[in-house]
C-alpha positions in Angstrom: -11.9 42.2 3.1 -12.1 39.6 6.4 -11.4 41.8 9.6 -8.3 41.7 11.6 -9.8 39.2 14.2 -10.9 36.5 11.5 -7.3 37.0 9.4 -5.1 36.2 12.9 -8.1 33.0 13.8 -7.5 31.8 10.0 -3.5 32.3 10.5 -3.4 30.3 13.9 -5.7 27.6 12.7 -3.2 27.5 9.3 0.0 27.5 12.1 -1.7 24.2 14.1 -2.6 22.5 10.7 1.2 22.9 9.9 2.3 22.3 13.2 0.6 18.7 12.7 1.4 18.0 9.3 5.4 18.3 10.3 5.0 16.2 12.8 3.0 13.2 10.9 5.7 13.9 8.5 8.5 13.2 10.7 6.5 10.0 12.7 6.0 9.0 8.9 9.8 9.1 7.9 10.6 7.3 11.2 8.5 4.2 10.1 9.5 4.5 7.0 13.3 3.9 7.8 12.0 0.9 9.4 9.4 -0.6 6.8 11.9 0.2 3.7 14.5 -2.2 5.6 12.1 -4.9 6.2 11.0 -4.8 2.6 14.3 -4.1 1.3 15.5 -7.2 3.1 12.8 -9.3 2.3 13.8 -9.3 -1.5 16.9 -11.6 -2.0 15.1 -14.1 0.2 12.2 -14.3 -2.4 14.6 -14.2 -5.5 16.2 -17.3 -3.9 13.5 -18.9 -2.9 11.8 -18.9 -6.4 15.5 -20.1 -7.3 15.4 -23.2 -5.0 11.5 -23.3 -6.2 12.3 -23.6 -9.7 15.6 -26.3 -9.3 13.4 -28.4 -6.6 10.7 -28.5 -9.8 13.0 -29.3 -12.7 14.6 -32.3 -10.2 10.8 -33.4 -9.5 9.3 -33.8 -12.9 6.0 -33.8 -13.5 4.3 -33.7 -9.9 1.2 -33.5 -8.9 0.3 -30.8 -5.8 -2.9 -28.8 -5.0 -1.6 -25.4 -5.4 -0.3 -26.6 -8.9 -3.3 -27.3 -10.5 -4.6 -24.9 -13.7 -8.5 -24.5 -13.8 -10.6 -22.9 -15.8 -11.3 -19.0 -13.9 -15.3 -18.9 -13.0 -14.7 -18.3 -9.2 -11.8 -15.7 -8.5 -10.7 -14.5 -4.9 -9.1 -11.2 -5.5 -7.1 -10.0 -2.7 -6.8 -6.4 -2.5 -4.1 -4.9 0.3 -5.1 -1.4 1.0 -3.7 1.0 3.8 -5.5 1.3 7.4 -5.3 5.2 7.6 -5.6 7.9 5.2 -3.8 11.1 4.6 -1.4 9.3 2.4 -2.0 10.9 -0.8 -3.0 9.3 -3.7 -1.8 5.3 -1.8 -5.4 3.9 -1.3 -7.4 5.8 -4.2 -4.5 3.6 -6.7 -5.0 0.1 -5.1 -8.7 0.7 -5.6 -8.6 2.0 -8.7 -6.3 -0.8 -10.4 -8.5 -3.4 -8.5 -11.7 -2.1 -10.7 -9.9 -2.2 -13.8 -9.0 -5.6 -12.9 -12.3 -7.0 -12.3 -13.2 -4.3 -15.6 -10.8 -6.7 -17.6 -11.8 -10.0 -16.4 -15.6 -10.0 -17.5 -15.7 -14.1 -18.0 -15.4 -14.0 -14.3 -18.5 -15.5 -13.2 -18.4 -15.0 -9.1 -15.8 -12.6 -7.3 -15.4 -12.6 -4.0 -12.9 -9.5 -2.3 -10.6 -10.1 0.8 -10.0 -7.1 1.9 -7.0 -6.4 3.6 -6.5 -2.9 5.3 -9.3 -0.9 7.0 -9.4 1.8 3.8 -10.4 -1.8 1.2 -12.9 -3.1 3.4 -14.6 0.2 3.9 -14.3 0.8 0.0 -15.3 -2.1 -1.1 -18.3 -2.8 1.9 -20.2 0.7 0.6 -20.2 -1.0 -3.2 -21.8 -3.9 -1.9 -19.3 -6.5 -3.5 -19.3 -9.9 -2.1 -16.6 -10.2 0.4 -15.1 -13.1 2.6 -16.2 -13.6 6.0 -12.5 -13.4 7.4 -11.1 -9.5 6.8 -8.2 -8.1 7.9 -7.7 -5.0 9.5 -5.6 -3.0 11.6 -2.7 -5.7 10.8 -0.3 -2.5 9.2 0.7 -1.3 12.9 3.4 -4.1 12.6 3.4 -6.8 10.3 4.2 -10.1 11.6 5.0 -13.0 10.1 1.8 -14.8 11.3 -0.4 -12.5 9.7 1.0 -14.1 6.4 1.0 -17.3 7.9 -3.0 -16.9 8.2 -3.8 -15.3 5.1 -2.1 -17.8 3.1 -3.5 -20.5 5.0 -7.0 -19.7 3.7 -6.2 -19.0 0.3 -5.2 -22.0 0.1 -8.3 -22.9 2.1 -9.9 -21.8 -0.3 -8.5 -23.0 -3.6 -8.0 -26.4 -2.5 -11.7 -26.7 -1.7 -12.8 -25.8 -4.9 -14.5 -22.1 -3.6 -12.2 -20.7 -6.0 -10.5 -21.6 -9.6 -7.4 -18.8 -9.1 -6.7 -16.1 -6.5 -5.0 -12.4 -7.8 -3.7 -9.8 -5.3 -3.7 -6.0 -6.2 -1.3 -4.2 -3.9 1.3 -1.1 -4.2 5.1 -2.2 -4.5 7.4 0.2 -3.3 10.0 1.7 -5.5 11.2 5.0 -3.8 9.8 7.5 -1.7 8.7 9.3 -4.3 7.0 6.1 -6.5 5.2 3.6 -5.0 3.7 1.3 -8.2 0.4 -0.8 -8.1 0.5 -4.2 -9.7 -2.0 -6.7 -10.0 -1.0 -10.5 -10.5 -2.4 -14.3 -9.7 -0.9 -15.8 -6.7 -2.8 -18.7 -7.2 -2.4 -21.2 -8.7 1.3 -21.1 -8.2 3.1 -21.1 -11.8 5.8 -23.5 -12.9 6.7 -21.3 -15.5 10.2 -20.4 -14.1 11.7 -22.4 -16.9 14.1 -19.7 -17.4 15.4 -20.0 -13.9 15.7 -23.5 -14.2 17.7 -23.6 -17.3 20.2 -21.3 -16.0 20.8 -23.7 -13.1 21.4 -26.6 -15.1 23.9 -24.6 -17.1 25.7 -23.4 -13.7 28.6 -25.6 -12.1 26.0 -25.7 -9.1 24.5 -28.7 -8.3 22.3 -29.7 -5.6 21.3 -33.0 -3.7 18.4 -33.5 -2.1 17.4 -35.2 1.0 14.8 -35.9 1.1 13.6 -36.6 -2.4 12.8 -33.7 -4.8 9.0 -34.7 -4.9 8.7 -34.5 -1.1 11.0 -31.1 -0.6 8.6 -29.5 -3.3 5.3 -30.3 -1.0 7.0 -28.6 1.9 8.0 -25.6 -0.2 5.0 -25.2 -2.0 3.5 -23.5 1.2 6.1 -22.0 2.1 6.7 -20.1 -1.1 2.7 -18.6 -1.0 3.5 -17.2 2.8 6.3 -15.6 1.9 4.4 -14.4 -1.2 1.6 -12.7 0.9 4.4 -11.2 3.5 6.1 -9.6 0.9 2.8 -7.7 0.0 2.2 -7.1 3.0 5.6 -5.2 3.4 5.7 -4.1 0.3 2.4 -2.2 1.2 3.3 -1.2 4.0 6.5 0.6 3.1 4.8 2.4 0.0 1.9 3.6 2.7 4.3 5.2 4.6 6.5 6.7 2.1 3.1 7.8 0.3 2.2 9.7 3.5 5.7 11.5 4.2 5.4 12.7 1.0 2.0 13.4 1.3 2.5 15.6 4.4 5.8 16.9 3.6 3.6 18.7 0.7 0.8 19.5 3.1 3.7 21.7 5.0 4.7 23.5 2.4 1.2 24.5 1.3 0.3 25.7 4.6 4.0 28.1 4.7 2.5 29.6 1.6 -0.5 30.0 3.2 0.7 31.6 5.7 3.3 33.8 4.2 -0.1 35.3 2.1 -2.2 35.5 4.9 0.1 37.6 7.2 0.9 39.6 3.9 -2.9 40.3 4.2 -3.1 41.0 7.4 -0.4 43.4 7.3 -2.0 45.4 4.6 -5.2 45.3 6.9 -3.4 46.7 9.6 -1.7 49.2 7.8 -5.0 50.4 6.0 -6.7 50.8 9.9 -4.1 52.5 11.1 -3.3 54.9 8.2 -7.9 55.4 8.4 -7.2 55.8 11.9 -4.3 58.7 11.4 -6.3 60.5 9.1 -9.2 60.8 11.1 -7.4 62.5 14.3 -5.7 64.7 11.7 -8.8 65.6 10.4 -10.4 65.7 13.6 -7.4 67.9 15.3 -7.9 70.1 11.7 -11.5 71.1 12.6 -10.7 72.3 15.8 -8.7 75.3 15.0 
């Protein structure tokens, strides 16, 4: 059995750890509220932007644009969005696992380049020696800005239009609730004009649009903006999911620390009581021997 000094030391250590995890939970909860509001507020805009893109695409007819050019997928760029920090449960591990599964599923790709976003993604793929882009993004989740998305989208568009990538895929967490984050892997380039269901619905809708300038010109302007906002949504959803995962993990750690404190306190009290009882027996035995 551990000595009383060792038990007191372990109790003090666990209590200090519990204070840290409780503080981290509160910080994550405060950050989650802001990140969740931003992610949820972006969803209606994304939906409306997709509907407008479908409507304009239907009106424009067959328009050739560099971001719409579908090619055989030989050279592929994979955008992997993880966090900058750990202590968030399986948040980062789930993203890396999904990315590995995607690469295993698409074994026909001849050349795969990784674009890591977040320090955890950068460290993970650097250790595994995978080819990565020269430009990487870490430390941006302290405050996600639209400028980050614009820069990343411009880089992706440049790689795609100049032929260094035949397709761009993204693997990231999507925020569902505080307890649930879902990892999604989807192709973001070339942009698919397959929102025909939305376009057909818009034809049946009494709402009609008059375009000025013409639909083809608007589509030219709209496609880069659509890509930028798609990347921005990925970042917002991942940031909210990370804070939710960290808050849940720190809540579990705080509860586990409380259970450890209860068990250690019980063990300490038992050891202390046994020591007091032993000393009393020794005193009584010594007094009896003197009589």
